C-alpha positions, 0 to 999 in steps of 0.5 A: 283202443280196447278191443272186445269180442261180444257174444249176444244173448237173444230171445226166440225173436232174435232181439239181444238181451245180454252180452257175454265177454271173456273175463279179461276183456271185462276186467279191462273194461272195469280198469278203464272205467276206473281210470276215467273216474279218477280222471273225472274226479281230478278234473272236477277238483282242479275246477274248484279253487282250494287252499294248498296244504303242506302234505305233512300238515294234511297226513297229520290232520287226517291222523288226528281225525280232523279230515276224512 
């Protein structure tokens, strides 16, 4: 579980306006979001039917500009 230690910036009415986090904790949050994006992309790709392509064929097609 990700543990964070936020500090809040408040206005004159003590309404929260911003959050400050230690840089290391922010980096961990970014890493977790990137991993979540990867998981979602994987799940999305697995949900769509597609034809299999041999790895060597895919690399060749990418190098030839047939796949971007």
